[in-house]
N, C-alpha and C positions, 0 to 999 in steps of 0.2 A: 610894750607887749599890750596884745590888744585885751583887755577885758566887758567882758557883758554881763552891765547890771541889769537882772531883771526884779522888780515889785510890782506892785500896782501900786501902793502911798505913793501921790505925786514927791512930798517932800521925801520920807527917806528916800528917794530913788534919788531925787537934785544933792541931797547930801552925801549919798554913795559916790556919785560922778565928782560931782565936786573935789571932793580926800582922792578920791585918786585920780582925776587932773591936774592934783596940786601936788603928787607924788613922779606927774608924766608919764602916768597909763594912757594909752588912745580910749576912750568910755564906750562902747554901745549900749544905750538903754534896752529896755524894753518894757511892757504895762502891766502881759501877762505871761503866765506858761504856754501858749498858743505863740504870741510872737519870740519868746524864750527860745522853743524846741526849731522855728521855719528861723533864723538865726542861726543855730547851731548844725543847723544840716548843709547849711552855704560853704564852699570850695573855702572860702577865704574865713571862716567862724574864726572867733576869737580861741585864745587860749586857752584862756582864763574865765569861770564865770562865777557868777554867785548869784542866787537866785532865792527869792523868798521863797521862806515851804510856804506856806495860805496865796494864793493865788487866784483868780477868774480863768476860767478857764480849764486850766490843769498847773496842776500844781505845786512844786518843784521837785517832791520825789517822785514825780510821775515826768518830769521830763528828763530827772536822773538815768529810770529804770531806761526809757526809750533812746537815748544817747547811749548805755551802756550794751543793748538791746540790739542795735543799729548795727552795719557794716557796711564801709566803707568811708568810716566819720573820721578826721584826725583825735590828734589826741587831747582830752580838752581834760581841767583840769578841777574839778565844783566844789564850792562851796558854798553849802546850805543857810541859808540868813533865817533865824526861829526866834522864837519866844518861847515854847514846846521846853519845855523839863528833858535835864540824861535820856532819862527812862524813852522820851521818842525821837530820841534823838541815835537811839541806836536802829530804828527803823527806816533814817535815808541815809545812811554810812551803808545797811544792807541794800540798799536801791540802790547802788550804786557812788552816792557821794564822796567827796577824798576825805572832804575834810567840814567842823560847821565852824557858825561865829553867832550868841546872841544878841537879843538888839535888849537896848540899846548897843553899837558898837564903841567899842574903843579903836580910834583913826590904826595906836601904836599896833595892837594888836594885830586889824586886818590887813595891814599894809606885813608885817612880821608871816601871816598865812599865807598871804600872795608872793614870800617872795619864795616860801619851798612851792606853793605849789608853780614858780617857774623853772626854779630847782628840778623837781618831778620832770613836767613837759617835757626841756634840755633834755635830760636824761635819754627818756623816753623816747623824743626825736634822734638822739644820738643812737639807742641803739637797734630802731627802725632800720637805720640808713645802713647800717651793720649790714643788719639780715639780708635788705636788698643786696649789695655787694658781692656777701655771700652766696645768691643767689645765681648771683648772674654769673660767676666764677664758677659757680659747679655748672651750672648752665656751660660755660663754657671750655668744658673737662671734658664735658657729656659728649660734644664734637671730637672726640676721638672713639665714640662709641661706634660710627659708622665703618663702611667698608671703604678698605683700606690698600690700595696694591701693591705686593710686596714680593719681588726676586724672592724663587722658590729656591736659589741659592747659596745669595749673599746675602739676604732676607733686608736690604735696603725697603726702603717706602718709599715710591711717586710722589713729591709733595704737591702741594699745588703748581707751581710751575712746571711742574711736568718735567722737572727733574726727580734723578735717582738718590735718597739723601738717607742717613744711619735713622734706625730706628729711635737710636737716644736723642737725634740729634732736631726731628722732627717731635715728637713727645714735650722736648723743649718747651720749642717754640707754639706748642699747641696748650703749651700746660703750666703750674708753678714748677713744675714735676725737677729736678737734681738727679743727676746718675756719678756714682761712684763704683767703678769698678774695678773687678773682682773676677779669681777665679769659682768654682762649684766644683764639688768633690766629681763630675760623672767628665768632665775637662781636663781635669786634673791628671786620672785616671789615663783618658782617650790622649791626649796632648800633650800636657807638660810634663809626668811623670817617662814614659819613654824619653824621653829631651834629656830628660836629667841622666837616665840612668845614660844614657848614648854617650853621652859626657864625662859619664866616672867610664868608662868600659874602655874608653880612645883610651890606649900608649900615649903619652909623654914623648914626643920627641927629645934626644940627648943632644946637649949642648953642640957646634961645632958641625953637628951632621946635618 
């Protein structure tokens, strides 16, 4: 998975890059907040980002705000890297950071937090894909709301191939709907009940006649 490391301190940035590369991550680096913001706007932006809190041009907190307020960006899990106390971390979380880690960082802790971020982004991406699928299905169902040529007598519908088809067959082909057949009360009284009454009143033939 691709990770952005944004830190204006060259030693800290190289240490982060080497640590993550040794764990199999593809690392993209930025030397300040403005460069980090440009990277995160790219269509091929990393799904994980480690942002130093204090950077020239734009600090990590402001980068978080811009990412969360922007529309059309991919899902990005942001970890703030800070030397500030816990009371200041609240500001970063409120700005849109998902997690934080303090300097000097522990490599095992950093890897564990990145693994959490990877799971979260994977779930969010799967959810987004599911929403897209549902929207496509809804759009497909909406096709049934158009004008459908229907026979006034037998109630068949003229399909896309210009053949007359049963209503339930047409809807089944154009949506995920399935049909079960029954008899409504009105049709029972009008059609089925007279047939049953007729059978009951019809005299039975005697054997041998």
